[in-house]
Structures are given as structure tokens and as C-alpha cells.
N, C-alpha and C positions, 0 to 999 in steps of 0.2 A: 463056592462059597458065600454064604448069606453075609451081606455088607451089613455093619453096625449100624444100629439106629441112630438118628440124629438127635442131639441133646432134647432141641425143641419137640421134635416128633415124639420122642419118648416121655417127655413131660405132659404132652396131651392125652397120650395113650394112657399113662397113668390116671389124669385125671378124669378121664371116660370112665376108667374101671371103677375108681372111688365113687363117683357120681352114681353109677349103675348099682353097684353094691348099697349106696346109701338109700336109693331111691326104693329099692327093694326091700330095705330093712324099716324105714319110716312108713312105706306102705303096709306091712305086716303087723309092724308092732307099736305104730305111734312114735313121736317125739320122746315121750317119756320112757316107752320100752325099749327102743333102739339101743345097742350098745356100739361104742366104737371101736372095741376090741373086735367085735363080731363082724363090723364092717370092714376093718381093715385086714381081717382074715379073708372075707370072702374076695375083697380086691387084691388080695396078693402084695399088701404093704404092711408097713408099721403103723401103728395108731401115732406115733409120733410124726411120720410124715404126713398125716391127715392132719394133727394140730398145726403143723408147719404151713400148710395151704389155708385151712378155714379156720382156725383158732380154735374155736368151740364146737360142740355138737349142735348147738343152735346155728352156729355160722353154716355149718355143714347144710344143716336143713335149709336155710335160707336159700345158700347156693342150688339145691336142688329143686325148690320152689321156682327159683329164678330161671333154671334150665327149661323146665316143663313149660312155664307161662311164655317163655320165648319161642318156644317148639309151637304151641298153641296159637300164637298170635301170627307167627310167620306164615303157617298154614292158611290162616283165614284171609291174610292180605295177599295170599298167592293164588286164591282162588279166581277163576276167568270166570267172570259174570258179565261183563260188558257186553257181550253179544245175545244176553238172553231178555226175554222180555221182563219186565219188573217184578212180575209175581212169580217166575219161574228163577229169576235171580235171586230174590230172598229166600225163596225155598231153598235153594242150594245152600245158602248160607246157613239157614235155620236147620237143615238136615246135618250140615257140618259140624255145628255145635254138638250135636247129638252124638254123631258118628264117632269123633275124637275119643267120646269115652268107650264106647263099644270096641275100637282099635285098641286100645290101651287100657288093660285089665287093673291096671295101678292106678289110674285116673281117678277114679272116684274116691278111694279112702285116702290118698294124696290130698285130694282137693278138700276134703272134710277137714284132715289134719293142718292144712293151710288155714283154712276158715277160722280154726280154733286158735289158731298160733297167731294170725294178724289181727283177730278180735282182742287179745290178750296184751298183745306187744307193738311197741312203736318201729315199724321196720322201714327201709328206705324205699321210695320206688323203684320197682323191679323193670324188666324190661316191657312186660306186659302192658303196665301203664305208660311206660314211657311211649309205646307206639300204638297204644290207643287212638291216639286223635287221628292217625292214619285210617284205622278202622271205621272211625266215625266217619271220616270224610268219604270213605268208601260207600258206606250205606247210605249216607246223606245223597250221594248222586243216585243210588237206586230209588229212594223214596222220591226224590225230586222227580225222575223220569216217569214213576207211577201217578204222581200229582199231576204232571203236565197230559197225561193221556186218561185220565180221569178213571184210574183203577184206584189209587189210594188216596186218603183224605188231604186235604192241603194242611201246611203249617205243623206238621209233625218233626217233633225233635228227635232227632238221629241218637244223642246220648240217651236219652230215656227209651228209645227203641232197642239199643242195644243191651241196656241193662234188663229190660224185662224179657226180653229175647232168649239172652243166655241163661236167665234164673228160670225160665218155664221150660227150656229145652232139657237142661243139665240138672233139674230136680229130682228128674227120676233117678239120678245115681247120687244127688248129694242129700236127699231126704228120703231115702228106700222106705223106711219103716212106715211114715205116715202115707207116703203115696200107694204103697200095698194095702194099709189097712183101709184106705179110703176107695179104691179102685177095686180091689178084691183080685187084683193082678199081681204074678207072682215079678218081681223086678228084675229077676235073674234070669225068666223064662225068654224065650224067642217070641211067644205071642206076648209078653206084656212088653218086649223092648220095639216090637213091630208097631203094638198098638200107641205107646206113649211116642214115638217118633213121629208117626202120621197126624195124631190128634194135637201134639204141641205146635206143630209148624202151622197145621190148618186153623189154631186158634191165635196165633199170633198173627196171621195173616187176615183173619176174619176182622180182629180188632182194629186194623189199619184200612180197612177196605172203604171207598168212597161209598156214600148213600146210592142206593138203586142197585140195577143190575152191574156186576162186574164179572171178568173173566177171572178163573182160576186156575 
């Protein structure tokens, strides 16, 4: 006989179902088009329960963004790069920025919707921003190692590097129309994905290379 689910475990499973259904809805229809009633039906709960846990549709949307950003940051912080030489270490980080979007087909549309929402609303700091100093510290260590060995330029700001690297690598997904128009590549094709993955990492690494011969 199957043992009854513990109350706390049952609640966590319910929240996971709600967030998964909401993630799909917000990715497909955006914040304006998604309906709490549909999310509740897909999650197998009542809309009253969703309002109980998240308050409003906007509150649920922020929770979805928070969960996604927390996952993104946790993966980046967990990358094992200390044993790699500086250029290889950064290339792995840059490729991971890109790969997170290819591994999760919902992330691009969700990121776009999140950008629009944060631009128009004052929202509390999420887990991504709270953990960002740890990622900056991780990148600073790689940049410092590269500067010491003469591979990277001296005095690089890890915060500016992080912002630039993230924008360049993920722009393929968050600015599909302009990128496709300018490159002539289909942003959904395997050819386009391979081309931008390589180009974006090469471009960022070239921008911080020390003057003169350097390893790549």
C-alpha cells in the first residue's frame, strides 16, 4: 500500500506543478496572454490555490522568473573551471551562457518577457542578482590568472566582462529578428546555433586578449 505523502512534500510538489505550468504558459502567451484559470487546470489545482500562494498573476510570473534565474546562476557557479587554463575556462563559461538557452527551449521567450516586465516594473532583487557577486568573483579569478600569464589584458573589470559576455552570447535568443536579419542565418537552425556559439565566444575572448601573440 502506498504511504500517504507528507504535507510538506505534497506542498512542494504542488508548487512545482504550478511553476511548471506557469512557465509554459508565460513562455507561450506572455504575461498579458496567460490566464490563471488555464495554469490552474494544467497544474491540477484551483485558481484560488494559486492566488493563495502567489497573490496575483504578476506575483506568479515573478516567482517563475526567480526560479529560472536561480537555476541559471546555480549552474554557472557550479562549473568546474579552476583546473583549466584561463582561455579554456572562460570559453567554457561563455559556451554555458549559450548552451543554457539551447537546452531549455522556453528560456528565450521567457527571458524576453522578463526583460519587458523588469523594464516596466520595480521588482525586488531576485536570486540571480543576490548571487551575482559570487559569479563576478569566479570570473575575476579567471581574468586574474589570465592577466598573470600574459593571456589577458591587465585591469579587466569582471562586472563589465560578465555583462558584456552575457549580452553577446545570449543575444542570439533575445534579439532573434535583428540577429537573423544582420547575419542572414536562421536563429533556429543548427547551422545558425553553431555559428553564433563559436563566434560569440571568439569575439568576447578576442576583446580581452593581451596585445601580441596569445594562445586561444
